[in-house]
py3Dmol code that shows the C-alpha trace and the ligand (Angstrom):
import py3Dmol

protein = """\
ATOM      1  CA  UNK A   1      20.998   6.280  14.367  1.00  0.00           C
ATOM      2  CA  UNK A   2      19.508   3.445  12.386  1.00  0.00           C
ATOM      3  CA  UNK A   3      16.519   4.121  10.165  1.00  0.00           C
ATOM      4  CA  UNK A   4      15.364   0.512  10.382  1.00  0.00           C
ATOM      5  CA  UNK A   5      13.790  -0.497  13.648  1.00  0.00           C
ATOM      6  CA  UNK A   6      15.054  -3.552  15.480  1.00  0.00           C
ATOM      7  CA  UNK A   7      11.750  -5.223  14.637  1.00  0.00           C
ATOM      8  CA  UNK A   8      12.167  -4.474  10.922  1.00  0.00           C
ATOM      9  CA  UNK A   9      15.703  -5.857  10.965  1.00  0.00           C
ATOM     10  CA  UNK A  10      14.515  -8.992  12.713  1.00  0.00           C
ATOM     11  CA  UNK A  11      11.625  -9.564  10.301  1.00  0.00           C
ATOM     12  CA  UNK A  12      13.947  -9.060   7.324  1.00  0.00           C
ATOM     13  CA  UNK A  13      16.428 -11.522   8.847  1.00  0.00           C
ATOM     14  CA  UNK A  14      13.625 -14.039   9.283  1.00  0.00           C
ATOM     15  CA  UNK A  15      12.902 -13.810   5.552  1.00  0.00           C
ATOM     16  CA  UNK A  16      16.449 -14.749   4.569  1.00  0.00           C
ATOM     17  CA  UNK A  17      16.210 -18.538   4.939  1.00  0.00           C
ATOM     18  CA  UNK A  18      12.920 -18.570   3.029  1.00  0.00           C
ATOM     19  CA  UNK A  19      14.381 -17.192  -0.203  1.00  0.00           C
ATOM     20  CA  UNK A  20      16.983 -18.590  -2.591  1.00  0.00           C
ATOM     21  CA  UNK A  21      19.223 -15.514  -2.358  1.00  0.00           C
ATOM     22  CA  UNK A  22      19.628 -12.351  -0.330  1.00  0.00           C
ATOM     23  CA  UNK A  23      18.674 -10.319  -3.395  1.00  0.00           C
ATOM     24  CA  UNK A  24      15.324 -12.092  -3.473  1.00  0.00           C
ATOM     25  CA  UNK A  25      14.548 -10.584  -0.069  1.00  0.00           C
ATOM     26  CA  UNK A  26      14.626  -7.058  -1.522  1.00  0.00           C
ATOM     27  CA  UNK A  27      10.874  -6.786  -2.088  1.00  0.00           C
ATOM     28  CA  UNK A  28       9.850  -8.307   1.243  1.00  0.00           C
ATOM     29  CA  UNK A  29      12.297  -5.982   2.993  1.00  0.00           C
ATOM     30  CA  UNK A  30      10.861  -2.932   1.257  1.00  0.00           C
ATOM     31  CA  UNK A  31       7.384  -4.043   2.285  1.00  0.00           C
ATOM     32  CA  UNK A  32       8.469  -4.463   5.903  1.00  0.00           C
ATOM     33  CA  UNK A  33       9.874  -0.945   6.030  1.00  0.00           C
ATOM     34  CA  UNK A  34       6.965   0.698   4.248  1.00  0.00           C
ATOM     35  CA  UNK A  35       4.436  -1.112   6.399  1.00  0.00           C
ATOM     36  CA  UNK A  36       6.155   0.225   9.498  1.00  0.00           C
ATOM     37  CA  UNK A  37       7.054   3.777   8.458  1.00  0.00           C
ATOM     38  CA  UNK A  38       4.612   4.388   5.551  1.00  0.00           C
ATOM     39  CA  UNK A  39       7.564   5.254   3.278  1.00  0.00           C
ATOM     40  CA  UNK A  40      11.021   3.995   2.413  1.00  0.00           C
ATOM     41  CA  UNK A  41      13.706   6.631   2.812  1.00  0.00           C
ATOM     42  CA  UNK A  42      17.048   6.678   1.054  1.00  0.00           C
ATOM     43  CA  UNK A  43      18.723   5.847   4.349  1.00  0.00           C
ATOM     44  CA  UNK A  44      16.430   2.855   4.831  1.00  0.00           C
ATOM     45  CA  UNK A  45      17.361   1.649   1.333  1.00  0.00           C
ATOM     46  CA  UNK A  46      21.042   1.971   2.224  1.00  0.00           C
ATOM     47  CA  UNK A  47      20.492  -0.079   5.358  1.00  0.00           C
ATOM     48  CA  UNK A  48      18.512  -2.729   3.492  1.00  0.00           C
ATOM     49  CA  UNK A  49      21.335  -2.879   0.950  1.00  0.00           C
ATOM     50  CA  UNK A  50      23.825  -3.447   3.753  1.00  0.00           C
ATOM     51  CA  UNK A  51      21.726  -6.227   5.264  1.00  0.00           C
ATOM     52  CA  UNK A  52      21.314  -7.937   1.899  1.00  0.00           C
ATOM     53  CA  UNK A  53      24.879  -7.298   0.708  1.00  0.00           C
ATOM     54  CA  UNK A  54      23.663  -5.378  -2.319  1.00  0.00           C
ATOM     55  CA  UNK A  55      24.261  -1.857  -3.553  1.00  0.00           C
ATOM     56  CA  UNK A  56      21.843   0.924  -2.549  1.00  0.00           C
ATOM     57  CA  UNK A  57      21.202   1.428  -6.284  1.00  0.00           C
ATOM     58  CA  UNK A  58      19.881  -2.127  -6.571  1.00  0.00           C
ATOM     59  CA  UNK A  59      17.412  -1.499  -3.757  1.00  0.00           C
ATOM     60  CA  UNK A  60      16.430   1.863  -5.202  1.00  0.00           C
ATOM     61  CA  UNK A  61      15.906   0.350  -8.664  1.00  0.00           C
ATOM     62  CA  UNK A  62      13.550  -2.248  -7.246  1.00  0.00           C
ATOM     63  CA  UNK A  63      11.678   0.272  -5.112  1.00  0.00           C
ATOM     64  CA  UNK A  64      11.145   2.703  -7.976  1.00  0.00           C
ATOM     65  CA  UNK A  65      10.279   0.015 -10.540  1.00  0.00           C
ATOM     66  CA  UNK A  66       7.076  -1.039  -8.815  1.00  0.00           C
ATOM     67  CA  UNK A  67       5.619   2.360  -8.098  1.00  0.00           C
ATOM     68  CA  UNK A  68       4.196   0.838  -4.931  1.00  0.00           C
ATOM     69  CA  UNK A  69       6.682   2.261  -2.502  1.00  0.00           C
ATOM     70  CA  UNK A  70       6.568   5.815  -1.213  1.00  0.00           C
ATOM     71  CA  UNK A  71       9.433   8.174  -0.486  1.00  0.00           C
ATOM     72  CA  UNK A  72       9.744  10.221   2.676  1.00  0.00           C
ATOM     73  CA  UNK A  73       8.481  13.369   0.932  1.00  0.00           C
ATOM     74  CA  UNK A  74       5.336  11.532  -0.186  1.00  0.00           C
ATOM     75  CA  UNK A  75       4.458   9.067   2.579  1.00  0.00           C
ATOM     76  CA  UNK A  76       1.393   6.880   2.698  1.00  0.00           C
ATOM     77  CA  UNK A  77      -1.461   7.741   4.976  1.00  0.00           C
ATOM     78  CA  UNK A  78      -2.189   5.515   7.937  1.00  0.00           C
ATOM     79  CA  UNK A  79      -4.576   3.597   5.696  1.00  0.00           C
ATOM     80  CA  UNK A  80      -4.197   2.965   1.974  1.00  0.00           C
ATOM     81  CA  UNK A  81      -7.333   2.298  -0.008  1.00  0.00           C
ATOM     82  CA  UNK A  82      -7.180   1.067  -3.587  1.00  0.00           C
ATOM     83  CA  UNK A  83     -10.312   1.699  -5.662  1.00  0.00           C
ATOM     84  CA  UNK A  84     -10.740  -0.606  -8.638  1.00  0.00           C
ATOM     85  CA  UNK A  85     -10.971   1.398 -11.832  1.00  0.00           C
ATOM     86  CA  UNK A  86     -11.489  -1.421 -14.308  1.00  0.00           C
ATOM     87  CA  UNK A  87     -14.631  -1.512 -16.397  1.00  0.00           C
ATOM     88  CA  UNK A  88     -16.918  -3.879 -14.459  1.00  0.00           C
ATOM     89  CA  UNK A  89     -16.375  -1.943 -11.229  1.00  0.00           C
ATOM     90  CA  UNK A  90     -16.710   1.424 -12.942  1.00  0.00           C
ATOM     91  CA  UNK A  91     -19.982   0.330 -14.562  1.00  0.00           C
ATOM     92  CA  UNK A  92     -21.389  -0.874 -11.256  1.00  0.00           C
ATOM     93  CA  UNK A  93     -20.871   2.287  -9.234  1.00  0.00           C
ATOM     94  CA  UNK A  94     -17.114   2.443  -8.905  1.00  0.00           C
ATOM     95  CA  UNK A  95     -16.879   5.682 -10.829  1.00  0.00           C
ATOM     96  CA  UNK A  96     -19.387   7.390  -8.547  1.00  0.00           C
ATOM     97  CA  UNK A  97     -17.727   5.863  -5.493  1.00  0.00           C
ATOM     98  CA  UNK A  98     -14.333   7.180  -6.521  1.00  0.00           C
ATOM     99  CA  UNK A  99     -15.722  10.647  -7.247  1.00  0.00           C
ATOM    100  CA  UNK A 100     -17.522  10.737  -3.892  1.00  0.00           C
ATOM    101  CA  UNK A 101     -14.379   9.661  -2.024  1.00  0.00           C
ATOM    102  CA  UNK A 102     -12.263  12.287  -3.730  1.00  0.00           C
ATOM    103  CA  UNK A 103     -14.844  14.958  -2.980  1.00  0.00           C
ATOM    104  CA  UNK A 104     -15.264  13.913   0.637  1.00  0.00           C
ATOM    105  CA  UNK A 105     -11.557  13.729   1.415  1.00  0.00           C
ATOM    106  CA  UNK A 106     -10.479  16.591  -0.886  1.00  0.00           C
ATOM    107  CA  UNK A 107      -7.836  14.554  -2.651  1.00  0.00           C
ATOM    108  CA  UNK A 108      -7.313  12.915  -6.020  1.00  0.00           C
ATOM    109  CA  UNK A 109      -6.064   9.360  -6.512  1.00  0.00           C
ATOM    110  CA  UNK A 110      -2.458   9.031  -5.460  1.00  0.00           C
ATOM    111  CA  UNK A 111      -2.795  11.660  -2.758  1.00  0.00           C
ATOM    112  CA  UNK A 112      -3.038  11.498   1.020  1.00  0.00           C
ATOM    113  CA  UNK A 113      -5.411  13.509   3.163  1.00  0.00           C
ATOM    114  CA  UNK A 114      -3.975  16.541   4.926  1.00  0.00           C
ATOM    115  CA  UNK A 115      -4.315  14.787   8.298  1.00  0.00           C
ATOM    116  CA  UNK A 116      -2.234  11.868   7.036  1.00  0.00           C
ATOM    117  CA  UNK A 117      -4.961   9.349   7.730  1.00  0.00           C
ATOM    118  CA  UNK A 118      -5.944   8.130   4.285  1.00  0.00           C
ATOM    119  CA  UNK A 119      -4.330   7.563   0.899  1.00  0.00           C
ATOM    120  CA  UNK A 120      -6.509   6.762  -2.100  1.00  0.00           C
ATOM    121  CA  UNK A 121      -5.032   4.871  -5.034  1.00  0.00           C
ATOM    122  CA  UNK A 122      -6.354   3.424  -8.281  1.00  0.00           C
ATOM    123  CA  UNK A 123      -6.153  -0.308  -8.872  1.00  0.00           C
ATOM    124  CA  UNK A 124      -6.647  -2.374 -11.973  1.00  0.00           C
ATOM    125  CA  UNK A 125      -9.081  -5.302 -11.803  1.00  0.00           C
ATOM    126  CA  UNK A 126      -8.850  -6.894  -8.375  1.00  0.00           C
ATOM    127  CA  UNK A 127     -10.122 -10.210  -9.685  1.00  0.00           C
ATOM    128  CA  UNK A 128     -13.479 -10.008  -7.944  1.00  0.00           C
ATOM    129  CA  UNK A 129     -15.653  -8.442 -10.645  1.00  0.00           C
ATOM    130  CA  UNK A 130     -18.784 -10.227  -9.442  1.00  0.00           C
ATOM    131  CA  UNK A 131     -18.471  -8.175  -6.256  1.00  0.00           C
ATOM    132  CA  UNK A 132     -18.130  -4.838  -8.025  1.00  0.00           C
ATOM    133  CA  UNK A 133     -17.462  -2.180  -7.017  1.00  0.00           C
ATOM    134  CA  UNK A 134     -14.442  -3.395  -5.084  1.00  0.00           C
ATOM    135  CA  UNK A 135     -11.720  -1.817  -3.020  1.00  0.00           C
ATOM    136  CA  UNK A 136      -8.632  -3.017  -1.204  1.00  0.00           C
ATOM    137  CA  UNK A 137      -7.767  -1.775   2.248  1.00  0.00           C
ATOM    138  CA  UNK A 138      -4.019  -2.485   2.270  1.00  0.00           C
ATOM    139  CA  UNK A 139      -4.277  -6.128   1.112  1.00  0.00           C
ATOM    140  CA  UNK A 140      -7.821  -6.849   2.305  1.00  0.00           C
ATOM    141  CA  UNK A 141     -10.506  -7.089  -0.365  1.00  0.00           C
ATOM    142  CA  UNK A 142     -13.914  -5.501   0.201  1.00  0.00           C
ATOM    143  CA  UNK A 143     -16.800  -6.157  -2.170  1.00  0.00           C
ATOM    144  CA  UNK A 144     -19.892  -4.205  -3.241  1.00  0.00           C
ATOM    145  CA  UNK A 145     -18.696  -1.065  -1.527  1.00  0.00           C
ATOM    146  CA  UNK A 146     -20.775   2.051  -1.035  1.00  0.00           C
ATOM    147  CA  UNK A 147     -19.345   5.380   0.106  1.00  0.00           C
ATOM    148  CA  UNK A 148     -20.637   4.608   3.598  1.00  0.00           C
ATOM    149  CA  UNK A 149     -18.830   1.275   3.574  1.00  0.00           C
ATOM    150  CA  UNK A 150     -15.549   2.920   2.619  1.00  0.00           C
ATOM    151  CA  UNK A 151     -15.968   5.630   5.248  1.00  0.00           C
ATOM    152  CA  UNK A 152     -16.499   2.945   7.856  1.00  0.00           C
ATOM    153  CA  UNK A 153     -13.502   0.990   6.578  1.00  0.00           C
ATOM    154  CA  UNK A 154     -11.383   4.135   6.661  1.00  0.00           C
ATOM    155  CA  UNK A 155     -12.330   4.747  10.281  1.00  0.00           C
ATOM    156  CA  UNK A 156     -12.271   1.139  11.428  1.00  0.00           C
ATOM    157  CA  UNK A 157      -9.661  -0.592   9.309  1.00  0.00           C
ATOM    158  CA  UNK A 158      -9.882  -3.847  11.175  1.00  0.00           C
ATOM    159  CA  UNK A 159     -13.665  -4.032  11.173  1.00  0.00           C
ATOM    160  CA  UNK A 160     -15.031  -6.844   9.024  1.00  0.00           C
ATOM    161  CA  UNK A 161     -16.812  -5.425   5.999  1.00  0.00           C
ATOM    162  CA  UNK A 162     -16.761  -8.190   3.468  1.00  0.00           C
ATOM    163  CA  UNK A 163     -20.121  -8.716   1.842  1.00  0.00           C
ATOM    164  CA  UNK A 164     -19.211 -11.656  -0.342  1.00  0.00           C
TER     165      UNK A 164
END
"""
ligand_1 = """\
4
FES
S -13.188 -4.842 -12.474
Fe -13.052 -4.414 -10.365
S -12.615 -6.349 -9.533
Fe -12.616 -6.740 -11.668
"""
view = py3Dmol.view(width=600, height=400)
view.addModel(protein, "pdb")
view.setStyle({"model": 0}, {"cartoon": {"style": "trace"}})
view.addModel(ligand_1, "xyz")
view.setStyle({"model": 1}, {"stick": {}})
view.zoomTo()
view.show()
């Protein structure tokens, strides 16, 4: 049985004409799989390699280089929140926000809650220092976040929360 869904295969195939080589589709393909499954298994890497006519080692090298992709024994939660840990955010409440999040959800950065709902990660400057403290929900930037804001974001990931 295939590890990649038909949808994932189709989305990866749609990327092919947009890139100069099949190898260049490696990162987008990894993103497609992780977005869908919340991790990229060895079998998924083998199947991506087959689709892109590369070796599984090439896919694995790319996946492990970035530190962004999770393995099946350490999957992402349903929502991934990145807390900015660079100085401007830390000086404007980010440090307290991070501590409160870790205390509330009983995890440390890099971990996922026991119910699999939330992963907290540390990010370097998100390029929005004037909105400190900042977080990313997946790839969506949220500015001037309080603990209450993040709790709401964690529970309603599609709810608008930008306070730019
Ligand atoms: S320091 Fe957090 S966005 Fe720049």
